[in-house]
C-alpha positions in Angstrom: -10.7 -9.0 10.7 -7.4 -7.2 11.0 -4.2 -8.0 9.3 -1.2 -8.7 11.5 1.6 -6.1 10.9 4.8 -8.0 11.7 7.0 -6.5 9.1 9.9 -4.5 10.5 12.1 -3.2 7.6 10.6 -1.4 4.6 11.7 -1.5 1.0 13.9 1.6 1.1 15.7 0.4 4.3 16.4 -3.0 2.8 17.7 -1.4 -0.4 20.2 0.6 1.6 21.6 -2.6 2.9 22.1 -4.1 -0.5 25.3 -3.8 -2.6 23.5 -1.6 -5.3 25.5 -3.3 -8.1 22.4 -4.1 -10.2 24.2 -7.3 -11.3 20.9 -9.2 -11.7 22.4 -12.4 -10.3 19.4 -12.6 -7.9 17.0 -12.8 -10.8 15.8 -9.2 -10.5 16.9 -6.4 -12.9 18.0 -4.1 -10.1 18.7 -4.1 -6.4 15.6 -1.9 -5.8 13.5 -4.5 -7.6 15.1 -7.2 -5.5 14.3 -5.3 -2.3 10.7 -4.9 -3.4 10.4 -8.6 -4.2 11.9 -9.7 -0.8 9.5 -7.5 1.1 6.6 -8.7 -0.9 7.7 -12.3 -0.1 8.3 -13.3 -3.7 12.1 -13.5 -3.4 14.6 -14.7 -0.7 17.4 -12.6 0.6 19.8 -15.5 0.1 19.4 -15.0 -3.7 21.8 -12.1 -3.5 25.3 -13.5 -3.9 26.9 -10.4 -2.4 25.4 -10.8 1.1 27.6 -12.8 3.5 26.2 -15.1 6.2 26.4 -12.5 9.0 24.6 -9.9 6.9 22.0 -12.4 5.8 21.4 -13.5 9.4 21.0 -9.9 10.5 18.7 -8.9 7.7 16.5 -12.0 7.9 15.7 -11.0 11.5 14.7 -7.5 10.4 12.6 -8.4 7.4 9.5 -10.4 8.5 7.1 -11.5 5.8 3.6 -10.2 5.9 1.4 -12.5 8.0 -1.3 -13.3 5.5 -2.4 -16.8 5.1 -4.6 -18.9 2.8 -6.7 -19.7 5.8 -7.5 -16.0 6.4 -8.5 -15.6 2.7 -10.6 -18.7 2.7 -12.5 -17.5 5.7 -13.1 -14.1 4.2 -14.0 -15.7 0.8 -16.6 -17.8 2.6 -18.1 -14.8 4.4 -18.1 -12.7 1.2 -20.0 -15.5 -0.6 -22.8 -15.0 1.9 -23.0 -11.2 1.4 -25.3 -9.4 -0.9 -22.7 -7.9 -3.2 -25.2 -5.7 -4.9 -25.7 -3.9 -1.7 -22.0 -4.0 -1.0 -21.3 -2.3 -4.4 -23.3 0.8 -3.3 -21.5 0.9 0.1 -18.0 0.5 -1.3 -18.3 2.6 -4.5 -17.8 -0.6 -6.6 -19.5 -1.2 -10.0 -21.9 -4.0 -10.3 -21.9 -6.1 -13.4 -21.4 -9.6 -14.9 -20.7 -12.2 -12.2 -19.6 -9.8 -9.5 -18.5 -6.3 -8.6 -15.5 -4.3 -9.9 -13.4 -2.3 -7.4 -10.6 0.0 -8.4 -7.6 -0.3 -6.1 -4.4 1.7 -6.7 -5.4 2.4 -10.3 -6.2 -1.3 -11.1 -9.6 -2.9 -11.5 -10.3 -6.0 -9.5 -13.4 -8.2 -9.9 -14.8 -9.7 -6.7 -17.1 -12.5 -7.8 -20.3 -13.6 -6.0 -18.4 -16.6 -4.5 -15.8 -14.3 -2.9 -13.0 -15.1 -5.4 -10.9 -12.1 -6.7 -9.5 -11.6 -10.2 -8.0 -8.8 -12.2 -6.9 -10.5 -15.4 -3.4 -10.8 -14.0 -1.7 -12.3 -10.9 -3.2 -10.9 -7.7 -1.2 -11.1 -4.4 -2.9 -12.9 -1.6 -2.9 -10.0 0.8 -4.5 -7.6 -1.8 -7.3 -10.2 -2.1 -7.6 -10.1 1.7 -7.7 -6.3 1.8 -10.4 -6.1 -0.9 -12.6 -8.6 1.0 -12.0 -6.8 4.3 -13.0 -3.6 2.5 -16.3 -5.2 1.3 -17.0 -6.7 4.7 -16.2 -3.6 6.8 -17.7 -0.9 4.5 -20.6 1.2 5.9 -22.8 3.2 3.6 -21.4 6.7 4.3 -20.7 9.8 2.2 -17.2 11.1 2.3 -16.8 14.0 4.7 -14.0 15.9 2.8 -12.6 16.5 6.3 -8.9 15.6 6.0 -7.3 14.1 9.2 -3.9 12.7 10.1 -3.5 9.0 10.7 -3.3 9.4 14.4 -6.7 11.0 14.5 -8.4 7.9 13.2 -9.7 5.3 15.6 -6.8 3.5 17.1 -4.5 5.4 14.8 -2.3 6.6 17.6 -1.4 3.0 18.4 0.0 2.4 15.0 1.4 5.8 14.2 5.0 4.6 14.5 4.4 1.8 12.0 2.5 4.2 9.7 5.4 6.7 9.5 8.0 4.0 9.0 6.0 1.8 6.6 4.3 4.5 4.6 5.3 8.2 5.0 9.1 7.6 5.3 9.4 5.4 2.1 7.3 7.9 0.1 9.5 10.8 1.3 12.6 8.8 0.3 11.2 8.3 -3.2 10.4 12.0 -3.7 13.9 12.9 -2.5 15.5 10.4 -4.9 13.5 11.4 -8.0 10.8 14.0 -7.5 9.6 14.2 -11.1 9.4 10.5 -11.6 7.5 10.1 -8.3 5.0 12.7 -9.3 4.6 11.0 -12.7 4.0 7.7 -11.0 1.3 9.2 -8.7 -0.4 10.7 -11.7 -0.3 7.3 -13.5 -2.4 6.0 -10.5 -4.9 8.7 -11.0 -3.7 11.3 -8.5 -4.7 14.9 -9.1 -3.0 18.1 -7.9 -4.7 20.0 -5.1 -4.2 23.7 -4.5 -4.6 25.7 -1.3 -2.7 23.4 1.0 0.0 24.4 3.5 2.6 22.3 1.7 4.7 23.0 -1.4 2.6 20.5 -3.4 -0.4 18.2 -2.7 -2.2 15.4 -4.6 -5.5 13.7 -4.0 -5.5 10.0 -4.8 -8.2 7.3 -4.4 -6.6 4.1 -3.1 -10.1 2.6 -3.1 -13.4 4.2 -4.2 -14.2 5.3 -0.7 -10.6 5.8 0.6 -9.1 8.9 -0.8 -5.9 10.3 0.6 -4.2 13.7 0.5 -0.5 13.6 0.0 1.3 16.7 1.2 4.9 17.3 0.2 7.2 19.9 1.8 10.5 20.7 0.1 13.7 21.1 2.1 14.7 24.5 3.4 17.3 25.9 5.8 15.6 24.4 8.8 13.7 21.3 7.7 14.3 18.2 5.5 11.8 17.2 2.8 8.8 15.5 4.2 5.7 13.6 3.0 2.5 13.6 5.1 -0.5 11.6 4.3 -4.0 12.7 5.3 -7.2 10.6 5.2 -10.9 11.5 4.8 -12.3 11.2 8.3 -14.6 8.4 7.2 -11.7 6.0 6.3 -12.1 4.0 9.5 -15.6 3.0 8.3 -14.1 1.1 5.4 -10.8 -0.4 6.7 -9.3 -1.0 10.1 -6.1 0.7 11.1 -3.7 -2.1 10.3 -5.3 -2.7 6.9 -4.9 1.0 6.1 -1.2 0.7 6.9 -0.9 -2.3 4.6 -2.8 -0.4 1.8 -0.5 2.7 2.1 2.5 0.3 2.2 1.3 -1.2 -1.0 1.2 2.3 -2.5 4.9 2.9 -1.6 5.8 -0.5 -3.1 3.8 0.2 -6.3 5.5 3.6 -6.7 8.9 2.2 -5.9 8.4 -0.6 -8.5 7.5 2.0 -11.1 10.7 3.9 -10.4 12.9 0.9 -11.1 14.6 0.9 -14.5 13.0 -1.5 -16.9 
């Protein structure tokens, strides 16, 4: 089951359209936090009092909410309830115990119970629940290859490469340009470790899910090129999530990092 990627404008692009006054009239502390909330679907653009009707109309047509529904989750939950989660734990790298299995996603532990419900001790977004259940359903029992490949080399990756660059690599690059030190600190807080011997100026390995590590390569600007982030995957990634789900997962990484960079 694949997620439908209908979103057009990412968090950074929306933030650039906002007044950047950080007035908090929208209910968020900063304009960046507001942009994140709008893209997540937890806030409406109209909550910003500084956007006129013409701008609202233009932006509403560019920011399409993620197409995740209760019906999709209910179907996956039902299917998961019929699975042997003990076997799934071995395939997904999850830990078995209690009334389900525990999966670490983006540095946070989620419990997938035997009935397919998902809990983390705090609020869990619907689409994160869906991603975790797709991960369990799709996973094949395979060892990581340690062969790093670009997104377009994954099965059907070439079809979604434009969305991947726009939704994932570009926002990450923008964050590193804006505040390199804070971006690195945010990556480390999620469990990223520095990797040497790469062609980039810096590199970090980060496990988004137990069987989905990524390699984040960062090139600083020079006389010829602008700063750039490139994300590589273990070649086995497609055995655990479909291409569109991988885009959503990386997009959540950019949102999580962007959220951590917002002033508290």
